C-alpha positions as CSV (number, residue, x, y, z in Angstrom):
1,M,-16.1,7.0,-23.8
2,K,-13.1,8.8,-25.2
3,S,-10.9,7.1,-22.6
4,I,-12.3,3.7,-23.6
5,L,-11.5,4.4,-27.2
6,R,-8.0,5.4,-26.3
7,V,-7.5,2.1,-24.5
8,A,-8.9,0.2,-27.5
9,L,-6.6,2.1,-29.8
10,A,-3.6,1.3,-27.6
11,L,-4.5,-2.3,-27.6
12,A,-4.5,-2.4,-31.3
13,L,-1.3,-0.5,-31.7
14,F,0.8,-2.4,-29.1
15,P,-0.4,-6.1,-29.4
16,T,3.0,-7.7,-28.5
17,L,4.2,-5.7,-25.5
18,A,3.9,-7.6,-22.2
19,S,3.1,-5.8,-19.0
20,A,5.3,-6.6,-16.1
21,G,3.5,-7.1,-12.8
22,T,3.5,-5.3,-9.5
23,V,4.9,-6.8,-6.3
24,G,3.5,-6.1,-2.8
25,M,5.8,-6.3,0.2
26,G,5.6,-5.6,3.9
27,D,3.0,-5.9,6.6
28,S,-0.8,-6.1,7.0
29,L,-1.4,-2.9,5.1
30,T,-0.3,-4.8,2.0
31,D,-1.4,-8.3,2.9
32,E,-4.9,-8.8,1.4
33,Y,-7.5,-7.9,3.9
34,Q,-9.6,-10.9,3.0
35,F,-7.1,-13.3,4.6
36,P,-6.2,-11.8,8.0
37,I,-3.9,-13.6,10.4
38,F,-4.4,-11.3,13.4
39,T,-7.8,-9.7,14.3
40,P,-7.5,-6.4,16.2
41,A,-10.5,-5.2,18.1
42,G,-13.1,-2.8,16.6
43,G,-14.1,-4.4,13.3
44,D,-13.5,-7.1,10.7
45,R,-11.2,-6.0,7.9
46,R,-12.4,-8.8,5.7
47,T,-15.3,-6.5,4.9
48,A,-12.8,-3.9,3.6
49,K,-10.3,-3.8,0.8
50,N,-6.6,-2.8,0.9
51,H,-4.6,-1.0,-1.7
52,V,-3.5,-4.2,-3.4
53,E,-7.1,-5.4,-3.8
54,L,-8.2,-1.9,-4.9
55,L,-5.6,-1.4,-7.5
56,S,-6.1,-5.0,-8.8
57,G,-9.8,-4.5,-9.1
58,L,-10.0,-0.8,-10.2
59,R,-6.8,-0.6,-12.3
60,P,-6.2,-4.1,-13.7
61,V,-4.6,-2.8,-16.9
62,D,-1.9,-1.1,-14.9
63,F,-1.5,-3.4,-11.9
64,D,-1.1,-7.1,-12.2
65,F,-0.3,-8.8,-8.9
66,G,-0.2,-12.2,-10.4
67,D,-2.5,-15.2,-10.1
68,F,-4.9,-15.3,-7.2
69,S,-5.3,-18.3,-4.9
70,A,-7.3,-18.9,-1.8
71,A,-4.9,-21.6,-0.8
72,S,-1.9,-20.8,1.4
73,R,1.4,-20.2,-0.5
74,G,3.4,-20.8,2.6
75,T,5.5,-18.4,4.7
76,P,6.3,-15.7,4.0
77,R,3.4,-15.3,1.7
78,N,-0.2,-15.7,2.8
79,Q,-3.1,-16.6,0.5
80,G,-3.9,-14.2,-2.3
81,F,-2.0,-12.8,-5.2
82,E,1.2,-14.5,-6.5
83,Y,3.2,-11.3,-6.4
84,N,2.1,-10.2,-3.0
85,W,4.6,-11.0,-0.3
86,G,3.1,-8.7,2.4
87,R,2.3,-10.6,5.6
88,D,0.0,-9.6,8.4
89,G,2.0,-8.7,11.5
90,S,5.5,-8.5,9.9
91,T,8.1,-6.1,11.2
92,S,11.0,-5.0,9.0
93,A,13.2,-7.7,10.6
94,E,10.6,-10.4,9.8
95,V,10.4,-9.2,6.2
96,I,14.0,-10.0,5.8
97,A,14.1,-13.1,8.1
98,E,11.2,-14.7,6.3
99,G,12.6,-13.9,2.8
100,Q,10.0,-11.5,1.4
101,H,12.8,-9.5,-0.2
102,T,14.5,-12.5,-1.8
103,G,11.2,-13.9,-3.0
104,A,10.2,-10.6,-4.6
105,A,13.7,-10.3,-6.1
106,G,13.3,-13.6,-7.8
107,Q,10.1,-12.5,-9.5
108,L,11.8,-9.3,-10.6
109,A,14.8,-11.1,-12.0
110,A,12.5,-13.4,-13.9
111,G,10.8,-10.4,-15.5
112,A,7.4,-11.2,-14.0
113,A,7.3,-7.8,-12.3
114,D,9.1,-4.5,-12.4
115,T,7.6,-2.4,-9.6
116,V,7.4,-3.0,-5.9
117,F,5.1,-1.2,-3.4
118,M,6.1,-1.7,0.2
119,T,4.6,-0.8,3.6
120,V,6.8,-1.6,6.5
121,G,7.8,-0.1,9.9
122,A,4.5,0.4,11.8
123,N,4.9,-2.9,13.6
124,D,8.5,-2.0,14.5
125,F,7.2,1.0,16.4
126,R,4.1,-0.7,17.8
127,S,6.3,-3.4,19.3
128,V,8.2,-0.7,21.2
129,F,5.2,-0.3,23.4
130,T,5.1,-3.9,24.4
131,S,8.9,-4.3,24.8
132,A,10.4,-5.3,28.1
133,N,12.5,-2.1,27.8
134,P,10.4,0.4,25.8
135,P,13.0,3.3,26.0
136,G,15.8,1.0,24.9
137,A,13.7,-0.4,22.1
138,L,12.7,3.0,20.9
139,A,16.4,4.1,20.8
140,Q,17.1,1.2,18.4
141,A,13.9,1.4,16.3
142,V,15.0,4.1,13.8
143,P,18.5,2.8,13.0
144,N,17.2,-0.8,12.8
145,L,14.3,0.1,10.5
146,L,16.5,2.2,8.2
147,R,19.1,-0.6,8.0
148,N,16.4,-3.2,7.1
149,V,14.8,-1.0,4.5
150,A,18.2,-0.5,2.9
151,T,18.7,-4.2,2.8
152,V,15.4,-4.7,1.1
153,A,16.1,-1.9,-1.4
154,Q,19.5,-3.4,-2.2
155,A,18.0,-6.8,-3.0
156,I,15.2,-5.3,-5.1
157,L,17.3,-3.0,-7.2
158,A,20.0,-5.7,-7.7
159,A,17.4,-8.1,-9.1
160,S,16.8,-6.2,-12.3
161,P,17.9,-2.9,-13.9
162,E,14.2,-2.3,-14.6
163,A,13.1,-2.7,-11.0
164,R,11.6,0.3,-9.2
165,L,10.7,0.5,-5.5
166,V,8.1,2.7,-3.8
167,I,8.3,2.7,0.0
168,A,5.5,4.2,2.1
169,N,6.7,6.3,5.0
170,L,4.9,6.1,8.4
171,P,2.0,8.0,9.9
172,D,1.9,9.2,13.4
173,L,0.7,6.2,15.4
174,R,-1.1,8.5,17.9
175,H,-3.9,8.6,15.3
176,L,-4.6,4.9,15.7
177,P,-7.6,4.0,17.8
178,E,-5.4,1.3,19.5
179,L,-2.9,3.9,20.8
180,R,-5.5,6.5,21.6
181,A,-7.4,4.0,23.8
182,A,-4.2,2.8,25.5
183,V,-3.2,6.4,26.4
184,A,-6.7,7.3,27.6
185,A,-6.7,4.2,29.8
186,G,-3.4,5.1,31.3
187,L,-1.6,2.0,29.9
188,I,0.8,4.2,27.9
189,P,2.1,7.5,29.2
190,Q,1.3,10.4,26.8
191,P,5.0,11.6,26.9
192,F,6.2,8.2,25.7
193,A,3.6,8.1,22.9
194,D,4.8,11.6,21.9
195,A,8.4,10.3,21.9
196,V,7.5,7.5,19.6
197,A,5.8,10.0,17.3
198,G,9.0,12.0,17.3
199,A,11.1,8.9,16.4
200,I,8.7,8.2,13.5
201,D,9.2,11.7,12.2
202,A,12.9,11.3,12.4
203,Y,12.6,8.0,10.5
204,N,10.5,9.7,7.8
205,R,13.1,12.5,7.3
206,Q,16.0,10.1,7.1
207,L,14.1,7.7,4.7
208,A,13.5,10.6,2.4
209,L,17.1,11.7,2.6
210,A,18.5,8.2,2.0
211,F,16.7,7.8,-1.3
212,A,16.4,11.4,-2.5
213,G,19.2,10.9,-5.1
214,D,18.1,7.4,-6.2
215,D,16.1,7.5,-9.4
216,R,14.8,4.0,-8.9
217,V,13.3,4.5,-5.4
218,A,10.4,6.7,-4.5
219,V,8.9,7.4,-1.1
220,A,5.1,7.5,-0.8
221,D,4.2,10.2,1.8
222,F,1.6,8.3,3.7
223,D,2.4,10.5,6.7
224,A,1.3,13.7,4.9
225,V,-1.9,12.0,3.7
226,I,-3.0,11.0,7.2
227,E,-2.0,14.4,8.6
228,G,-4.2,16.0,5.9
229,V,-7.1,13.7,6.8
230,M,-6.8,14.5,10.5
231,A,-6.1,18.3,10.2
232,G,-9.5,19.9,9.8
233,E,-12.7,19.8,11.8
234,Q,-14.2,17.4,9.2
235,F,-12.8,15.2,6.4
236,T,-15.0,14.3,3.4
237,V,-14.5,12.0,0.4
238,G,-16.9,12.7,-2.4
239,G,-19.1,14.7,-0.1
240,V,-19.3,11.9,2.4
241,A,-18.1,12.8,6.0
242,I,-15.6,10.2,7.2
243,D,-15.5,9.2,10.8
244,R,-11.8,9.5,11.7
245,T,-11.9,8.2,15.3
246,T,-14.3,5.3,15.8
247,P,-13.4,2.0,14.1
248,G,-16.0,-0.1,12.4
249,N,-17.2,-1.8,9.2
250,E,-19.4,1.0,7.9
251,P,-18.1,2.4,4.6
252,N,-17.6,5.9,6.1
253,R,-15.1,4.9,8.7
254,L,-11.4,5.7,8.3
255,F,-10.4,2.7,10.4
256,V,-12.0,-0.7,10.0
257,D,-10.5,-1.8,13.3
258,S,-8.3,-0.4,16.0
259,V,-5.2,-0.6,13.8
260,H,-6.1,-0.8,10.1
261,P,-7.5,1.8,7.8
262,G,-10.7,0.7,6.0
263,T,-11.3,0.9,2.3
264,V,-11.4,4.7,2.2
265,G,-8.1,4.9,4.0
266,Q,-6.6,2.3,1.8
267,G,-7.8,4.2,-1.2
268,L,-5.8,7.1,0.0
269,I,-2.7,4.8,0.5
270,A,-3.2,3.6,-3.1
271,N,-3.2,7.2,-4.4
272,A,-0.1,8.0,-2.3
273,F,1.7,5.1,-4.1
274,L,0.5,6.3,-7.5
275,T,1.4,9.9,-6.8
276,A,5.0,8.9,-5.7
277,S,5.4,6.8,-8.8
278,N,4.1,9.5,-11.1
279,Q,6.4,12.1,-9.6
280,K,9.6,10.1,-9.4
281,F,9.3,7.7,-12.3
282,D,7.2,9.8,-14.7
283,T,4.5,7.2,-14.9
284,D,1.0,8.4,-15.7
285,Y,-1.1,6.3,-13.4
286,Q,-4.7,7.6,-12.9
287,L,-5.5,8.2,-9.3
288,L,-8.5,6.5,-7.8
289,S,-11.4,8.9,-7.8
290,D,-13.5,9.7,-4.7
291,A,-16.4,7.9,-6.4
292,E,-14.4,4.8,-7.1
293,I,-13.2,4.7,-3.5
294,L,-16.6,5.2,-2.1
295,Q,-18.1,2.6,-4.4
296,A,-15.4,0.1,-3.4
297,A,-16.2,0.8,0.3
298,G,-19.8,0.1,-0.3
299,G,-20.9,3.7,0.2
300,G,-21.0,5.1,-3.2
301,P,-23.6,5.3,-6.1
302,T,-24.0,2.3,-8.3
303,P,-21.8,2.9,-11.4
304,I,-23.4,3.2,-14.8
305,P,-22.6,0.0,-16.8
306,L,-20.9,0.2,-20.1
307,P,-22.7,-1.1,-23.1
308,L,-22.1,-4.8,-23.7
309,G,-20.6,-4.1,-27.1
310,V,-17.8,-2.0,-25.5
311,W,-16.9,-4.8,-23.1
312,A,-17.0,-7.4,-25.9
313,A,-14.6,-5.3,-28.0
314,L,-12.2,-4.8,-25.2
315,G,-12.4,-8.5,-24.2
316,A,-11.5,-9.6,-27.7
317,A,-8.5,-7.3,-27.9
318,P,-5.0,-8.3,-26.6
319,V,-4.4,-7.0,-23.1
320,V,-0.6,-7.1,-23.1
321,Y,0.1,-3.6,-24.4
322,V,0.3,-1.8,-21.2
323,A,4.0,-1.6,-20.6
324,A,4.1,1.2,-23.1
325,R,1.4,3.1,-21.4
326,R,2.5,2.7,-17.8
327,R,5.8,4.5,-18.2
328,R,6.1,7.5,-20.3
329,A,9.8,7.7,-20.0
330,A,11.8,4.5,-19.4
331,A,15.0,4.9,-17.3
């Protein structure tokens, strides 16, 4: 109740400050799960929620991804939120070729948004396995990805002096059910899967080094999150044991299909973005709780509804104060 009162007080004190939105960019981890283009085996991710959908639903005061539409917005955007440019299946080269970065930059320049969350690179490395020359493709994967990420960052930061970019690094693809099954079936040699993992590790180190001194770019350590999930004999969220290997649509599965994390995994991705922002930009975003993540996944307790009077008071108050709350120290 105290937090509700603080929100109401802030609404009263800052009635004229507009909240800039948040932009999503990259691949299927960012593209809304409810509108898939490709459907990997193992499950239907339309039953799950990704970090854009979670943050929009659970932290609407802090994260505005723009107007929502079920109609296609045309390439490079899919259906969904106005400020979400993430597209299912995109590599880093396609992010640039299709104009995700220029579209996002236009929204930043117009003042519609000031923060970008980007997931990109997993498809660059997945495509290595299906290349006509896998060793040659792997040799080029890291420099190509770093160059493309730098191109995106340059466009985003040039669009507005207020723009901030949070880039998710990459997890070890050997954890994916897709790759584990291919190795087990003898379709991909284990040494080559290990070599790809080594290249991803090199990319993550170079990504962190490239932006370590840039006070407008943060790196969300998705790799560390997934390694933490996979490290112990068991991983739990809010006391619920999470199945980390078998994909499916049950709320306690880490993967909703052979490639994509389900709602629980995406809740961890959301928190990685929020943590990176809080640490680098001195924002004070509240991380998603275990209970919130489980509830969103369909496996948590039913939340206790707030009294109708509280909702009525909040609904009557202006909701444009939040730029002051979102950032404790403006750059």
